[in-house]
C-alpha positions in Angstrom: 89.3 112.9 62.7 88.0 113.2 66.2 88.5 115.5 69.1 88.4 114.5 72.8 88.0 117.2 75.5 88.9 116.3 79.1 87.6 119.0 81.5 89.7 118.4 84.6 90.1 120.3 87.8 93.6 121.6 87.1 93.2 122.1 83.3 91.4 121.3 80.1 93.2 118.8 77.8 92.1 118.5 74.2 93.5 115.7 71.9 93.1 115.3 68.1 93.0 111.7 67.0 93.0 110.3 63.5 91.0 107.4 62.1 93.7 104.9 63.1 93.4 106.2 66.7 96.8 107.9 66.7 96.9 111.1 68.8 98.2 113.7 66.3 98.3 116.6 68.8 97.2 117.7 72.2 96.8 121.0 74.0 96.3 121.7 77.7 95.2 125.0 79.3 95.5 125.3 83.0 92.7 126.1 85.4 92.7 127.6 88.8 90.5 126.6 91.8 89.0 129.1 94.2 88.9 128.2 97.9 87.1 131.1 99.6 86.6 129.2 102.9 88.1 126.0 104.5 86.7 123.0 102.7 85.3 125.0 99.8 86.4 124.3 96.3 84.9 126.3 93.3 85.5 127.2 89.7 83.9 129.7 87.3 82.3 127.7 84.4 83.2 130.5 82.0 86.8 129.6 82.7 86.2 126.1 81.4 84.8 127.5 78.1 87.6 129.9 77.6 90.2 127.2 78.2 88.5 124.8 75.8 88.2 127.4 73.1 91.8 128.4 73.5 92.9 124.8 73.3 91.0 124.0 70.2 92.1 127.3 68.7 95.7 126.1 69.1 95.0 122.8 67.5 93.2 124.6 64.6 96.3 126.8 64.1 98.8 123.9 64.2 96.7 121.3 62.3 94.2 123.3 60.2 93.4 120.6 57.7 93.0 117.9 60.3 90.7 120.0 62.4 88.7 120.9 59.3 88.0 117.2 58.9 86.8 116.5 62.5 83.6 114.5 62.5 83.0 114.0 66.2 83.8 115.5 69.6 83.8 113.6 72.9 83.7 115.0 76.4 85.3 113.7 79.5 84.8 115.6 82.8 85.5 116.0 86.4 82.5 114.5 88.2 80.1 115.6 90.9 80.3 119.4 90.3 77.1 121.4 90.5 76.5 124.1 87.9 73.2 126.0 88.8 71.3 127.7 86.0 68.4 130.1 86.0 65.4 130.1 83.7 67.5 131.8 81.0 70.4 129.3 81.2 72.7 131.7 83.0 75.1 130.5 85.7 73.9 131.5 89.2 77.0 130.9 91.2 80.5 129.3 90.9 80.5 125.6 90.5 80.9 123.5 93.7 83.5 121.0 92.7 84.0 117.3 93.5 86.5 118.0 96.2 84.3 120.6 98.0 83.5 119.2 101.5 81.2 121.8 102.9 78.1 119.5 102.6 79.2 116.8 105.0 76.3 117.4 107.3 73.9 117.4 104.4 74.8 113.8 103.6 72.9 112.7 106.7 70.0 114.9 105.7 69.8 113.2 102.2 70.0 109.7 103.6 67.4 110.5 106.3 65.0 111.7 103.6 65.8 108.7 101.4 66.9 105.8 103.6 67.3 103.3 100.8 69.2 105.7 98.6 72.4 103.6 98.5 70.4 100.7 97.1 69.0 102.8 94.2 72.0 105.1 93.5 74.7 102.5 94.1 76.6 104.7 96.5 76.5 106.0 100.1 76.2 109.8 100.4 79.5 111.6 100.5 80.0 115.4 100.5 81.8 115.3 97.2 78.6 114.1 95.4 76.2 116.5 93.8 73.0 115.9 95.8 74.3 117.0 99.3 75.6 120.2 97.6 72.2 121.2 96.5 70.8 120.6 100.0 73.6 122.9 101.3 72.6 125.6 98.7 69.0 125.3 99.7 69.9 125.9 103.4 72.6 128.5 103.0 71.8 130.3 99.7 68.1 130.3 99.6 67.8 133.0 96.9 70.1 131.1 94.6 68.2 127.8 95.1 64.9 129.5 94.5 66.2 130.7 91.1 67.7 127.3 90.1 65.9 125.8 87.2 68.5 123.4 85.9 71.5 121.6 87.5 74.3 120.4 85.2 77.6 118.6 85.8 80.7 120.4 84.5 81.0 118.7 81.1 77.2 118.8 80.5 77.4 122.6 81.0 80.3 122.7 78.5 78.2 120.8 76.0 75.3 123.1 76.6 77.3 126.3 75.7 78.9 124.5 72.7 75.8 122.9 71.3 72.7 124.4 73.0 71.7 121.0 74.3 71.3 119.9 77.9 72.4 116.3 77.9 74.3 114.1 80.3 75.7 110.6 80.0 75.1 107.7 82.3 78.5 107.4 83.8 78.8 111.0 84.9 75.1 111.1 86.0 75.9 108.1 88.3 78.0 110.4 90.5 75.2 112.7 91.4 73.2 110.4 93.8 70.2 111.2 91.6 70.5 108.3 89.1 68.8 105.0 89.5 72.0 103.3 88.4 70.4 99.9 87.8 67.7 101.3 85.6 69.9 104.0 84.0 67.3 106.7 84.6 66.8 109.6 86.9 65.3 108.8 90.3 62.4 111.0 91.2 62.7 110.0 94.9 66.4 110.8 95.0 65.7 114.2 93.4 62.9 114.9 95.8 65.2 114.2 98.8 67.3 117.2 97.4 64.4 119.5 96.9 64.5 119.0 93.1 62.4 117.3 90.4 62.9 115.7 87.0 62.5 119.1 85.4 65.8 120.2 86.8 67.7 117.4 85.1 69.2 117.2 81.6 68.3 114.5 79.1 70.2 111.2 79.5 72.2 109.5 76.8 74.7 106.6 76.6 78.3 107.9 76.4 78.7 106.4 72.9 75.4 107.9 71.5 75.1 111.2 69.6 74.3 114.1 71.9 74.2 117.4 70.0 76.2 119.1 67.3 78.6 122.0 67.4 77.2 125.4 67.1 77.6 127.1 63.7 79.7 130.0 65.0 82.3 127.5 66.4 82.2 125.5 63.2 83.2 128.6 61.3 85.8 129.6 64.0 87.7 126.4 63.5 87.2 126.1 59.7 85.4 122.8 59.9 83.7 121.4 56.8 80.7 120.1 58.7 79.4 120.5 62.2 80.9 117.7 64.3 78.6 115.4 66.3 79.0 115.4 70.1 79.1 112.0 71.9 77.4 111.6 75.2 80.9 111.3 76.7 81.9 110.1 80.1 83.0 110.9 83.6 86.8 111.1 84.0 87.3 107.5 85.3 84.9 105.9 82.8 86.6 107.9 79.9 90.0 106.6 81.1 88.6 103.1 81.1 87.4 103.5 77.5 90.8 104.7 76.6 92.3 101.6 78.2 89.8 99.3 76.6 88.3 98.2 80.0 84.8 97.9 78.6 84.1 94.2 78.9 82.8 92.5 82.1 85.7 91.4 84.2 88.2 94.0 82.8 90.0 95.5 85.8 92.8 98.0 86.4 94.5 99.8 89.2 95.3 103.5 88.8 98.4 104.3 90.9 98.3 108.1 90.5 98.1 110.9 93.0 95.0 109.1 94.3 94.3 105.5 93.7 91.5 103.6 92.0 90.7 99.9 91.8 88.2 99.5 88.9 86.3 96.5 87.6 83.8 96.4 84.7 80.6 94.5 85.5 77.8 93.0 83.4 75.0 94.1 85.7 74.2 96.6 88.5 75.6 95.5 91.8 74.6 97.4 94.9 77.6 98.7 96.7 76.4 98.2 100.3 78.0 100.4 102.9 81.7 99.8 102.2 82.3 103.2 100.3 82.5 101.3 97.0 81.2 103.2 94.0 78.8 101.5 91.6 78.3 103.5 88.4 77.0 103.0 84.9 79.8 102.6 82.4 80.1 105.1 79.5 79.1 102.3 77.0 75.7 100.6 76.9 74.8 97.5 78.8 77.7 97.5 81.3 78.4 99.0 84.7 81.5 99.3 86.8 82.5 99.3 90.5 85.5 101.0 92.0 87.2 101.5 95.3 89.1 104.8 95.9 92.1 105.6 98.1 92.6 109.4 98.4 96.4 109.4 98.7 98.4 106.9 96.6 101.5 108.2 94.7 100.9 111.4 96.7 102.2 109.6 99.7 105.6 108.9 98.1 105.7 112.6 96.9 105.1 113.6 100.6 107.8 111.4 101.9 110.1 112.8 99.3 109.5 116.3 100.5 110.0 115.3 104.2 113.3 113.5 103.5 114.6 116.1 101.1 115.4 113.3 98.6 113.9 112.7 95.2 111.5 109.9 94.7 113.9 108.2 92.4 116.7 108.4 95.0 114.4 107.0 97.7 113.4 104.0 95.5 117.0 103.4 94.4 117.8 102.5 98.0 115.4 99.5 97.7 115.7 96.3 95.8 113.6 95.6 92.7 111.5 93.1 94.7 111.1 93.0 98.5 112.5 90.1 100.5 110.1 90.6 103.4 107.5 93.2 104.6 108.9 96.3 106.3 108.9 96.1 110.1 107.3 99.5 110.0 103.6 100.2 109.2 102.3 103.3 107.4 98.7 104.5 107.2 98.3 106.5 103.9 95.5 108.7 105.1 97.2 112.0 104.4 93.9 113.5 103.1 91.5 111.2 104.8 90.2 108.0 103.2 87.4 107.0 100.9 87.2 103.1 100.7 86.3 101.6 103.0 86.1 104.2 105.8 84.6 107.3 104.1 86.4 109.4 106.6 87.7 112.7 105.4 89.0 113.8 108.8 91.3 110.8 109.7 95.0 111.4 109.1 97.9 109.0 108.4 101.0 108.0 110.4 103.8 105.6 110.9 103.6 102.8 113.5 106.1 100.4 115.1 109.1 102.7 114.9 112.2 101.9 116.9 115.7 103.1 117.5 116.8 100.7 114.7 114.3 102.0 112.1 116.0 103.1 108.9 114.9 105.4 106.1 114.7 102.5 103.7 112.3 100.6 106.0 110.1 103.7 106.2 110.2 104.2 102.4 109.1 100.6 101.9 106.4 101.0 104.5 105.0 104.0 102.5 104.8 101.8 99.4 103.2 98.9 101.4 100.7 101.2 103.2 99.4 102.4 99.8 99.3 98.8 98.6 97.3 97.8 101.8 94.8 100.6 101.0 94.4 99.1 97.6 93.8 95.8 99.3 91.0 97.4 101.4 89.4 98.5 98.1 89.8 95.0 96.6 88.1 93.5 99.7 85.3 96.0 99.5 84.7 95.0 95.8 84.7 91.4 96.8 82.1 92.0 99.5 80.0 93.8 96.8 80.2 90.7 94.5 83.0 91.7 92.2 86.0 89.3 92.0 89.2 90.5 90.3 91.4 87.7 89.1 94.0 89.9 87.3 94.4 93.6 86.6 96.4 96.1 84.6 98.2 98.8 86.5 98.6 102.4 85.3 99.5 105.8 86.7 102.9 107.3 87.6 103.5 104.8 90.4 103.3 101.9 87.9 106.7 102.9 86.6 108.3 101.5 89.8 109.0 97.8 89.4 109.2 97.4 93.2 105.9 99.0 93.8 104.1 96.8 91.3 105.8 93.8 92.8 104.5 94.8 96.3 101.0 95.4 95.0 100.9 92.0 93.2 101.9 90.2 96.4 99.6 92.3 98.7 96.6 91.8 96.4 97.5 88.2 95.5 96.7 88.7 91.8 98.9 89.1 88.6 99.3 92.7 87.5 100.0 93.7 83.9 102.1 96.7 83.0 101.1 98.4 79.7 102.7 100.1 76.8 101.1 103.5 76.3 98.8 102.9 79.3 98.6 106.7 80.1 95.9 107.4 77.5 93.8 109.6 79.8 90.2 110.8 79.6 90.7 112.9 76.5 91.6 109.9 74.4 88.7 107.9 75.8 86.4 110.8 74.9 87.8 110.8 71.3 87.0 107.1 71.1 83.4 107.8 72.3 83.1 110.5 69.6 84.1 107.9 66.9 81.5 105.5 68.2 78.8 108.2 68.2 79.6 109.0 64.5 80.3 105.6 63.0 78.1 103.3 65.1 80.9 100.7 65.3 81.0 98.0 67.9 82.6 99.0 71.2 85.0 96.0 71.0 86.3 97.1 67.6 87.2 100.6 68.7 88.1 100.2 72.4 91.2 98.1 72.1 93.6 97.6 75.0 97.2 98.7 75.0 99.9 96.0 74.6 101.1 94.3 77.8 104.8 94.8 78.4 105.1 92.7 81.5 103.1 90.6 83.9 104.1 90.6 87.5 102.9 87.6 89.5 102.5 87.5 93.3 105.4 86.0 95.2 103.8 83.2 97.2 106.0 83.4 100.3 105.7 87.2 100.3 102.0 87.0 99.9 101.6 84.9 103.0 103.9 87.3 104.9 101.8 90.3 103.8 98.6 88.6 105.0 100.0 88.8 108.5 101.1 92.4 108.1 97.8 93.4 106.6 96.0 92.4 109.8 98.2 94.9 111.7 97.5 97.6 109.0 93.8 97.1 109.5 94.2 97.9 113.2 95.7 101.3 112.4 92.5 103.1 111.3 90.4 102.6 114.5 93.3 104.0 116.6 94.0 106.9 114.3 90.3 107.8 114.1 90.0 107.7 117.9 93.1 110.0 118.3 91.6 112.5 115.9 88.3 112.5 117.7 89.9 112.9 121.1 92.0 115.9 120.0 89.0 117.5 118.2 86.8 117.2 121.3 89.5 118.7 123.5 89.9 121.6 121.1 86.2 122.3 121.4 86.4 122.2 125.2 89.1 124.8 125.2 87.1 127.1 122.8 84.3 127.1 125.4 
């Protein structure tokens, strides 16, 4: 028996899996986010612990024998958050989360201090990453920074309070801007650029390695026969990839969820250049991954549903199962800014080429196509970074739409595979890592892929038509960015 814990932003999910990799039970406890100022996003780490304990308490109550037999625990976690500890291991302030954007100006400071940082860390500096957050704390909360002796990511802090060990895995550490991603070790130069040193960092382990054991009081609390071993674990995306079996070089998937991800596993470190492509270590040894991110994917359809007052199902039912031609309308899906390739949190989306003849169905199709084009941007960024994707699985809520998958396949020009039980999530991937840490089995033996239920190939005629439309889509960003800048500048003038 194995437990997987996924420490997310909106909740902690815990799954109990047996030796045949069947999920026997799961529990989720919700979390709240504090936003004391615009652009700030924080959580109290103690809330993570309470939620985790309550979730495992519920599993121990509903499945007492199975929980008593648990041999390993794996952790998956929201990335980039900064938990600051003093010399006694006490939390100094609420955790600055991955979607906290207060440190935008500090990104330039970090890159000025370490000009080649993106070559070492595999990523350009973004306010969501951990390093700029510490520069912000040093500038704005000097007393807190002076007392800081350790900096842990969210799941590493959870491990610390449950095992007493300060350990982080390679995939999660890759999202700090402090890891030499190619060498899989902390970078003293990157840490120095943030005013830190190696002494502030936890020990590094591979995600499938043993990394601590559960404290005796918690072993007794849950009636376990023996203290379970903790695995190194993974950042949320890497844990999801482990759950999908995307652990071999060339394995690729698209996540069409609230946000969107284009993922590819690689056999070596590949610098990401300046295209807002992420290059991270994978959670299993000897492999890395690259991914492009679009900040609003299925969230765009949910927004259009609210605007029209129609359900998403009703909107999609007005469209055919496969498009006959591109919509005459264009849609830029930048409802909350964009990551790949623009790294622009301020830009906003919009429709273009509207006319008196424009219909709701054309606008709905444009929304689906706009998201697909943003995935195409990510795919092109990956290609520029040296990662070719010949085919990919597609997961996430949007993958349930036959039409959307067909649009994606033709826009991207690659076959897409729909999966049975593809929504495994980070908690299941964490449970797999726990098993690997306990048994020492081969990754390929444990990390199997879900069955493919359908392969959707590109429609060649539609693919050519989308090539033309994509050029128009690419022209939207410069115009929208310019409009946003002009309006912002005019507002500043009026303030004066």
